[in-house]
KEKE-3310 file (N, C-alpha, C; in steps of 0.2 Angstrom, whole numbers, plus 5000, padded with zeros to 4 digits):
npx = (4947:4950:4966:4969:4962:4954:4946:4952:4951:4961:4962:4972:4983:4995:5007:5018:5011:5000:5004:5013:5005:4997:5006:5010:4998:4995:5005:5000:4990:4979:4967:4970:4966:4971:4968:4971:4976:4986:4990:5003:5010:5002:5004:5018:5017:5010:5019:5029:5022:5015:5003:4993:4978:4973:4965:4962:4957:4951:4948:4944:4934:4917:4909:4918:4920:4908:4907:4918:4914:4903:4910:4919:4910:4904:4915:4922:4913:4915:4922:4927:4934:4937:4949:4951:4962:4968:4974:4979:4991:4993:5003:4996:4994:4983:4983:4986:4974:4964:4974:4982:4973:4966:4976:4985:4976:4961:4959:4948:4939:4946:4951:4941:4927:4928:4931:4920:4909:4913:4912:4898:4893:4899:4894:4882:4885:4896:4890:4883:4893:4901:4911:4918:4926:4929:4943:4950:4961:4968:4977:4991:4990:4976:4973:4980:4983:4995:4998:5003:4998:4983:4970:4972:4974:4962:4953:4957:4955:4941:4938:4942:4933:4921:4924:4923:4909:4904:4908:4900:4887:4888:4889:4882:4883:4891:4902:4917:4925:4940:4953:4967:4980:4993:5010:5022:5027:5039:5035:5029:5020:5016:5028:5034:5033:5040:5053:5054:5054:5066:5067:5076:5072:5062:5052:5046:5048:5037:5036:5039:5028:5017:5020:5018:5004:4999:5002:4994:4981:4982:4981:4968:4965:4955:4959:4973:4989:5004:5018:5022:5010:5001:5004:5000:4986:4982:4985:4974:4964:4970:4982:4980:4980:4993:5002:4998:5002:5016:5020:5017:5025:5037:5037:5039)
npy = (4941:4945:4946:4954:4964:4973:4989:5001:5011:5021:5029:5042:5039:5044:5042:5032:5016:5016:5022:5012:5001:5005:5005:4991:4985:4991:4985:4972:4973:4980:4994:5009:5022:5035:5046:5061:5074:5083:5091:5093:5081:5071:5074:5071:5057:5053:5056:5047:5035:5034:5028:5030:5036:5051:5061:5075:5077:5079:5068:5069:5078:5079:5084:5083:5070:5065:5071:5065:5052:5054:5058:5047:5037:5041:5043:5031:5019:5005:5003:4993:4991:4998:5005:5010:5019:5031:5040:5047:5049:5053:5059:5060:5068:5067:5073:5086:5092:5098:5103:5096:5089:5092:5097:5097:5090:5080:5065:5056:5060:5058:5045:5036:5041:5044:5032:5024:5032:5033:5019:5017:5025:5019:5006:5002:5004:4995:4983:4981:4976:4962:4956:4962:4973:4979:4986:4989:4998:4995:4993:4985:4990:4991:4980:4979:4992:5007:5018:5030:5034:5037:5041:5037:5023:5019:5023:5014:5002:5003:5004:4991:4983:4988:4983:4969:4968:4974:4965:4954:4959:4960:4947:4939:4945:4951:4957:4958:4960:4965:4966:4976:4975:4982:4981:4992:5002:5009:5024:5041:5042:5051:5057:5067:5063:5051:5055:5063:5054:5048:5036:5022:5011:5010:5002:4990:4990:4999:4991:4978:4976:4977:4967:4956:4958:4956:4942:4937:4940:4931:4919:4920:4926:4936:4944:4952:4952:4952:4942:4949:4957:4947:4941:4952:4952:4939:4941:4948:4938:4930:4933:4947:4958:4957:4959:4971:4979:4977:4981:4995:4999:5000:5012:5022)
npz = (4785:4769:4760:4749:4736:4742:4747:4756:4770:4781:4796:4803:4795:4790:4796:4806:4812:4805:4792:4788:4787:4777:4766:4766:4763:4750:4743:4743:4734:4736:4736:4744:4755:4765:4779:4788:4800:4796:4781:4776:4780:4774:4761:4760:4763:4751:4742:4745:4743:4729:4724:4734:4740:4747:4761:4769:4786:4802:4813:4826:4826:4826:4815:4805:4804:4799:4787:4781:4780:4771:4760:4757:4754:4743:4734:4734:4732:4733:4745:4758:4770:4785:4795:4811:4816:4821:4835:4851:4864:4881:4895:4911:4926:4939:4951:4948:4945:4932:4924:4914:4906:4894:4886:4871:4864:4865:4872:4875:4865:4853:4854:4857:4856:4842:4834:4838:4833:4819:4816:4818:4808:4796:4797:4791:4777:4775:4778:4766:4757:4749:4756:4771:4783:4800:4807:4822:4831:4846:4860:4869:4882:4884:4891:4903:4913:4912:4925:4922:4910:4911:4905:4892:4893:4898:4887:4877:4883:4883:4869:4866:4873:4866:4853:4855:4858:4846:4836:4840:4838:4824:4819:4811:4799:4784:4789:4797:4813:4818:4829:4832:4843:4848:4855:4864:4851:4840:4836:4832:4843:4857:4859:4867:4880:4880:4878:4889:4899:4896:4889:4883:4877:4863:4858:4847:4829:4817:4805:4810:4818:4810:4801:4809:4812:4799:4797:4807:4801:4790:4797:4801:4813:4825:4835:4836:4843:4851:4857:4869:4872:4874:4886:4894:4891:4896:4909:4913:4915:4924:4934:4938:4947:4953:4941:4937:4948:4947:4934:4936:4946:4940:4934:4944)
capx = (4947:4954:4972:4969:4956:4950:4947:4953:4952:4964:4962:4978:4987:5000:5013:5018:5008:4995:5007:5016:5000:4995:5011:5010:4991:4996:5009:4996:4985:4973:4966:4971:4965:4972:4966:4975:4975:4991:4991:5010:5011:4998:5008:5024:5015:5008:5026:5032:5018:5010:4996:4989:4973:4973:4960:4963:4952:4952:4942:4942:4929:4911:4906:4922:4919:4902:4909:4923:4910:4899:4915:4921:4904:4903:4921:4924:4908:4917:4925:4925:4938:4939:4954:4951:4969:4970:4974:4984:4993:4996:5005:4992:4994:4977:4985:4986:4967:4962:4979:4985:4968:4965:4982:4987:4970:4956:4960:4942:4936:4949:4953:4935:4922:4929:4930:4913:4905:4914:4909:4891:4892:4901:4892:4877:4888:4900:4886:4881:4898:4901:4916:4920:4929:4932:4950:4950:4967:4968:4984:4992:4988:4969:4972:4983:4985:5000:4995:5005:4993:4977:4965:4974:4973:4954:4950:4959:4951:4934:4938:4943:4926:4917:4926:4919:4901:4902:4909:4894:4881:4888:4891:4878:4883:4897:4907:4922:4928:4947:4956:4975:4982:5000:5014:5025:5029:5043:5032:5029:5015:5018:5036:5037:5033:5045:5059:5055:5056:5073:5067:5081:5069:5056:5047:5047:5047:5031:5037:5039:5021:5012:5021:5014:4997:4997:5003:4988:4976:4982:4979:4961:4964:4951:4962:4980:4993:5011:5019:5022:5004:4997:5005:4995:4979:4981:4985:4967:4961:4973:4986:4979:4983:5001:5005:4997:5007:5023:5020:5017:5030:5043:5036:5040)
capy = (4947:4944:4950:4958:4966:4977:4996:5002:5018:5021:5035:5043:5035:5047:5040:5026:5010:5018:5022:5006:4996:5007:5003:4984:4984:4993:4980:4966:4973:4984:5001:5012:5029:5037:5052:5064:5081:5087:5091:5092:5074:5068:5075:5067:5050:5053:5056:5041:5030:5038:5025:5031:5042:5055:5065:5079:5076:5079:5064:5071:5083:5076:5086:5081:5063:5064:5073:5060:5046:5055:5058:5041:5033:5044:5043:5024:5015:4998:5003:4988:4990:5004:5004:5015:5019:5038:5041:5051:5046:5058:5058:5065:5068:5070:5077:5093:5093:5098:5106:5093:5085:5094:5100:5093:5086:5076:5058:5053:5061:5055:5037:5031:5044:5044:5025:5022:5036:5031:5013:5018:5028:5015:4999:5000:5003:4989:4977:4980:4973:4955:4954:4968:4972:4985:4985:4993:4998:4997:4993:4981:4993:4990:4974:4981:4999:5010:5023:5037:5036:5035:5041:5033:5016:5019:5023:5008:4997:5004:5002:4983:4981:4990:4978:4963:4969:4975:4959:4950:4962:4959:4940:4936:4949:4950:4962:4955:4965:4963:4971:4976:4977:4982:4983:4998:5003:5015:5029:5047:5043:5053:5057:5071:5059:5046:5059:5066:5048:5046:5029:5020:5006:5014:4998:4987:4995:4998:4986:4972:4974:4976:4960:4952:4959:4952:4935:4935:4940:4925:4914:4921:4929:4941:4949:4951:4955:4949:4938:4953:4959:4941:4941:4956:4949:4933:4943:4950:4932:4926:4936:4954:4963:4957:4961:4978:4982:4976:4986:5002:5000:5002:5019:5026)
capz = (4781:4763:4760:4743:4732:4746:4747:4763:4773:4787:4799:4806:4791:4787:4800:4811:4811:4799:4786:4786:4785:4770:4762:4765:4759:4743:4740:4742:4729:4739:4735:4750:4757:4772:4781:4794:4801:4793:4774:4775:4781:4769:4755:4761:4762:4744:4738:4746:4740:4724:4723:4740:4740:4754:4763:4775:4790:4809:4815:4833:4825:4824:4808:4800:4803:4795:4780:4778:4778:4765:4754:4756:4752:4736:4730:4734:4734:4735:4751:4762:4776:4789:4800:4815:4819:4824:4842:4855:4871:4885:4902:4914:4933:4941:4956:4946:4942:4925:4920:4908:4904:4887:4882:4865:4862:4869:4871:4874:4859:4847:4855:4858:4852:4835:4831:4839:4828:4813:4816:4817:4801:4791:4797:4785:4770:4775:4777:4759:4754:4750:4762:4774:4790:4804:4811:4828:4834:4853:4863:4875:4888:4885:4895:4909:4911:4915:4928:4920:4905:4914:4900:4886:4894:4898:4880:4874:4886:4881:4862:4866:4875:4860:4848:4857:4857:4839:4833:4842:4834:4817:4818:4805:4793:4780:4792:4802:4817:4820:4834:4833:4850:4847:4861:4862:4844:4839:4832:4835:4848:4864:4859:4872:4886:4880:4879:4896:4903:4895:4887:4878:4872:4861:4856:4841:4823:4814:4801:4814:4821:4804:4798:4814:4811:4793:4798:4811:4797:4786:4801:4803:4820:4826:4840:4834:4847:4850:4863:4875:4874:4876:4893:4898:4891:4900:4916:4915:4916:4929:4940:4936:4952:4953:4935:4937:4953:4945:4929:4938:4951:4936:4932:4950)
cpx = (4952:4960:4973:4963:4952:4951:4946:4954:4955:4965:4969:4983:4993:5007:5012:5015:5003:4998:5010:5011:4997:5000:5011:5003:4992:5000:5005:4991:4979:4973:4966:4970:4967:4970:4970:4974:4980:4991:4998:5012:5008:5002:5014:5022:5013:5014:5029:5028:5013:5003:4991:4984:4973:4967:4962:4957:4954:4946:4940:4936:4923:4909:4911:4922:4913:4904:4914:4919:4906:4904:4917:4916:4903:4909:4923:4918:4909:4921:4923:4929:4939:4943:4954:4958:4971:4969:4980:4985:4996:4998:5001:4993:4988:4978:4985:4979:4967:4968:4981:4979:4967:4970:4984:4982:4966:4956:4953:4939:4939:4950:4946:4929:4922:4928:4923:4908:4906:4911:4902:4889:4893:4897:4887:4880:4892:4896:4883:4887:4898:4906:4918:4923:4930:4938:4950:4957:4967:4975:4985:4989:4980:4968:4975:4986:4991:4997:4997:5001:4986:4971:4966:4972:4965:4951:4951:4955:4943:4933:4939:4936:4921:4918:4922:4912:4900:4903:4903:4888:4882:4890:4888:4878:4890:4903:4911:4924:4935:4950:4964:4976:4990:5003:5017:5028:5033:5040:5032:5024:5018:5025:5038:5038:5039:5052:5060:5057:5063:5073:5072:5077:5062:5051:5049:5046:5040:5031:5036:5031:5016:5013:5017:5007:4995:4997:4996:4982:4976:4980:4971:4960:4959:4954:4970:4985:5000:5012:5019:5015:4999:4998:5001:4988:4978:4981:4978:4963:4964:4976:4986:4982:4990:5004:5004:5001:5014:5024:5021:5022:5037:5043:5038:5047)
cpy = (4945:4948:4955:4959:4970:4985:4998:5009:5017:5028:5036:5039:5038:5046:5034:5020:5011:5018:5016:5001:4998:5004:4995:4982:4985:4987:4973:4967:4976:4991:5004:5019:5030:5044:5054:5071:5086:5086:5090:5084:5070:5068:5071:5060:5049:5052:5050:5035:5033:5035:5027:5037:5045:5060:5069:5079:5076:5074:5065:5076:5079:5077:5084:5074:5061:5066:5068:5054:5048:5055:5051:5036:5035:5042:5035:5020:5008:4998:4998:4987:4997:5002:5011:5015:5026:5038:5045:5048:5052:5056:5063:5063:5071:5074:5085:5095:5093:5101:5103:5089:5086:5097:5095:5088:5082:5069:5054:5054:5058:5047:5033:5034:5043:5037:5023:5026:5034:5024:5013:5021:5023:5008:4998:4999:4997:4983:4976:4977:4966:4952:4961:4967:4979:4982:4990:4993:5000:4997:4987:4983:4993:4984:4975:4988:5001:5017:5030:5039:5034:5035:5037:5026:5015:5019:5017:5002:4997:5002:4994:4981:4982:4985:4971:4963:4970:4969:4954:4952:4960:4952:4937:4940:4947:4954:4958:4961:4962:4968:4970:4979:4977:4983:4990:4998:5009:5020:5036:5048:5045:5054:5062:5067:5054:5049:5061:5060:5046:5038:5027:5015:5010:5009:4994:4992:4994:4992:4979:4971:4973:4969:4955:4952:4955:4945:4933:4935:4933:4919:4914:4923:4935:4946:4947:4955:4953:4945:4942:4955:4953:4940:4946:4954:4944:4935:4945:4944:4928:4931:4944:4959:4963:4960:4969:4982:4982:4981:4993:5004:5002:5009:5024:5026)
cpz = (4775:4763:4754:4740:4736:4744:4754:4765:4780:4790:4803:4802:4788:4791:4804:4808:4805:4792:4783:4784:4778:4765:4760:4761:4752:4740:4739:4737:4731:4737:4742:4751:4764:4773:4787:4794:4797:4785:4772:4775:4776:4762:4755:4760:4755:4740:4739:4743:4735:4723:4729:4737:4747:4755:4769:4779:4797:4812:4823:4832:4822:4817:4803:4799:4798:4788:4777:4776:4771:4759:4752:4752:4744:4731:4729:4737:4736:4741:4756:4769:4779:4795:4805:4819:4823:4831:4845:4862:4875:4892:4906:4922:4936:4948:4954:4943:4935:4921:4914:4904:4896:4883:4877:4863:4867:4868:4871:4868:4853:4848:4855:4855:4845:4832:4832:4834:4821:4811:4814:4810:4796:4791:4792:4778:4770:4774:4770:4755:4755:4756:4765:4781:4793:4807:4816:4831:4841:4855:4868:4882:4889:4890:4902:4909:4915:4918:4925:4914:4906:4909:4894:4887:4895:4892:4877:4876:4884:4873:4862:4868:4869:4854:4849:4855:4849:4835:4834:4838:4827:4815:4812:4799:4789:4783:4798:4807:4820:4824:4833:4839:4850:4854:4860:4855:4843:4834:4835:4841:4855:4864:4865:4879:4886:4881:4886:4901:4902:4892:4882:4874:4870:4857:4849:4835:4821:4809:4804:4816:4815:4801:4803:4813:4804:4793:4802:4806:4793:4790:4803:4810:4820:4831:4839:4839:4846:4856:4869:4877:4876:4883:4897:4897:4895:4907:4918:4917:4922:4935:4939:4941:4953:4947:4935:4942:4950:4939:4931:4943:4947:4934:4938:4952)
residu = (MET:LYS:MET:THR:GLY:ASN:THR:VAL:LEU:ILE:THR:GLY:GLY:SER:ALA:GLY:ILE:GLY:LEU:GLU:LEU:ALA:LYS:ARG:LEU:LEU:GLU:LEU:GLY:ASN:GLU:VAL:ILE:ILE:CYS:GLY:ARG:SER:GLU:THR:ARG:LEU:ALA:GLU:ALA:LYS:LYS:GLN:LEU:PRO:ALA:LEU:HIS:THR:LYS:GLN:CYS:ASP:VAL:ALA:ASP:ARG:THR:GLU:ARG:GLU:ALA:LEU:PHE:LYS:TRP:ALA:GLN:LYS:GLU:PHE:PRO:LYS:LEU:ASN:VAL:LEU:VAL:ASN:ASN:ALA:GLY:ILE:GLN:LYS:GLU:ILE:ASP:PHE:LYS:LYS:GLY:THR:GLU:GLU:LEU:PHE:VAL:ASP:GLY:ASP:GLU:ILE:GLU:LEU:ASN:ILE:GLN:ALA:PRO:VAL:HIS:LEU:SER:ALA:LEU:PHE:ALA:PRO:HIS:LEU:MET:ASN:GLN:PRO:GLU:ALA:ALA:PHE:VAL:GLN:VAL:THR:SER:GLY:LEU:ALA:PHE:ASN:PRO:LEU:ALA:VAL:TYR:PRO:VAL:TYR:CYS:ALA:THR:LYS:ALA:ALA:LEU:HIS:SER:PHE:SER:LEU:THR:LEU:ARG:TYR:GLN:LEU:ARG:ASP:THR:SER:VAL:GLU:VAL:ILE:GLU:MET:ALA:PRO:PRO:MET:VAL:ASP:THR:GLY:LEU:ASN:GLN:LYS:SER:ARG:ASP:LYS:GLN:GLY:LEU:THR:TYR:ARG:GLY:ILE:THR:PRO:GLU:GLU:TYR:VAL:GLN:TYR:PHE:LEU:ASP:GLY:LEU:LYS:GLU:GLY:LYS:GLN:GLU:ILE:THR:ASN:GLU:ARG:VAL:GLU:GLY:LEU:ARG:ASN:ALA:VAL:ARG:ALA:ASP:TYR:ASP:ARG:VAL:PHE:GLU:GLN:MET:ASN:ALA:GLN:GLU:ASN)
# end
């Protein structure tokens, strides 16, 4: 993926990794559109970064995803990069049945249905561009899950798998498929659970991870993690069971 001259759409771009990525891509000479559910947050982002284009959209809603695609295709015909960044993370205890499953959003709809659907919508458009890319934001937990976040981890593992197959299907086209698999990053993701657990370490900053991602792009990487996540990824191929038990023992 080239570093400049792109027209980029970032879902969930009004905060956290998405907003920091938007900022850095603007600095590199790209045109950037962000979408999100909150008009207030979008306005705040626009105030911070006046060159941004914004669009209110809840990508957890199928009809809104379809409307977003039609709008983007019409307003930004040269759009060539879609960053599927929007997501939620919830602490769910299945011993409580369905009590916590759909409180504060549906992880399956937002974390996996939305990026798969958006990828299907945008793929023909991106294939008509000379250079294009999907950027799928997964997680280090795609490789080795934390049991306290069972659905989140499952959706990110699914998105990782989908990224592999989408990359293979598009291998003879102009469209790259790049996976961002961040470690814990200090954003507003699942703030209630982090506060509840009394975590003192909130992860690396969005600035640190986005810099790591951009460095990976320069190197031509298709799966961009960091040293911490690389250990989890390697565990999948080697000592998976031991690492899984060790990680989850720390949560009890």
